[in-house]
N, C-alpha and C positions, 0 to 999 in steps of 0.2 A: 721572339715568340715562335713557337713551332706549331704546325697544324697537321692533323691526320684526317683521313677519310674513314668514316664508319659506314658500312653497308649492311643492309637488312634484306634478306631474301624474302620476297613476297610469297613464295610457295612453301618454303620450309620453316621460315622464322629464324633462321640462323643469322647471327650478328658477327661480323668480322671487322677487324681494324686493318688499315692499310699498313703494309710493311715499310713503306716509304714515308718519311716526314717531309713536310713542305715548309719553306721559310716564310711564305706569305699565304694569306687566305686566297688571294687571286691565283696563285700558282696551283693550289689544290682545286679550285673551281675550274681552272683551265684544263686540268687533268680529267675532271669529270666531263666537261664538254667534249674533249677529245675522245673519251670512251663512249660517247653517245647519250649521256644523261641530259635531261632537260630540267631547268629550274622551275619549281612550282610557283606560279604567279601569286597565289594566295598565301603561301607559306614560303617566303624567299630563302629560308635556310634549308629547305628540303629539296633534294634533287631526286629524279626518278628515271628509270629506264623500263624496258619491258619486263624485266625479271627482278629488279632491285630498287630499293629506296636508298638514298645516301645522304649524309650530312657531314659538313666540314666542322671539325671540333678543334678548338684551341687546347693545346696541352699546357697544363700549369707548369711553371718553371720549378 
C-alpha cells in the first residue's frame, strides 16, 4: 500500500497532493510531525498547522 498527504490551505481553499508517496501511514504521519503539523485529538485522521489542514490518504492499488 502507498500513502500520500493531501493538504488544504486554510486561507485560499487550495488542495494539493504530496509529490512523494510513502510506504506506510506511519512514515507519512512522521513527515507531517516533522513539518510542524499537530494531530487533531477529536478527529485523529486530520492534522493541522497554522496555515494548513492535512490528511494521510491510502492510494488504491
